N, C-alpha and C positions, 0 to 999 in steps of 0.2 A: 254674298258679301255685302250687298246693299242693306239687307235687313239686320245683319250683324253690326254694321255701322250705326244704323238708327237705334239699335238696342244699346249702343255704347260699348260694345264688346271689341270693335275695331275703330281706333281713332281716325278721324279725318285728317290727313296730313298733306295739305296742298304744298307744292313746290313749283317754282318756275320751270316749266317743261317745254321742250321743243315738240310741238305737235307732230310735225312731219316724221321725226324720228320715232316717237311713240306709236304712231299709226303703222309705219313701215315694220317696225319690230314685231308688233302684235299680229299684223296680218301675215307676215311671213311664217309666223308660227302656225297660223291657221290654214295655210294653203293646202298642206297634205290632207287635213281633215275635210276641207271643202272639196278637193279632188275625189276623195272616196265617196262623196255624196253627189258626184257629177255637178258640182257648182264651180263656176268660174269666178275668181275674185279679182276685182280691179279696184285700184285706189289711186287718187291723185291729190296731192296737196301742193299748191303753187306758192312759192316763196317760203320764207321762214316765218313761222308763226309761233310765238312763245305765249304760253298761257299759265296762269296759277291754277293748278289742278292736282288732284291726287292721282298720280300716274297708275298706281296699282288698281284703284277703283275703275278708272276709265279703261285700262287695258282689259280688266275683267268684263266690263260691260261689252266692250267690242267682241271679246271671245264669246260671250253669250249669244250675241247676234248671229254668229256663224254656227255654233254647235247646237 
């Protein structure tokens, strides 16, 4: 996804995003994959943090770190 964005094939679309929600949703999707690899995932976000970011891009990057 990152290279496609830099090539202009996927537009960068930042929106105000709740970081805790994005992280939790993405990591919950990755738990079964990590378990199959005998990897234990833990994550913690204290408080509500909002950020201007492209949620699809960040979610994809987080998934790439696990897979």
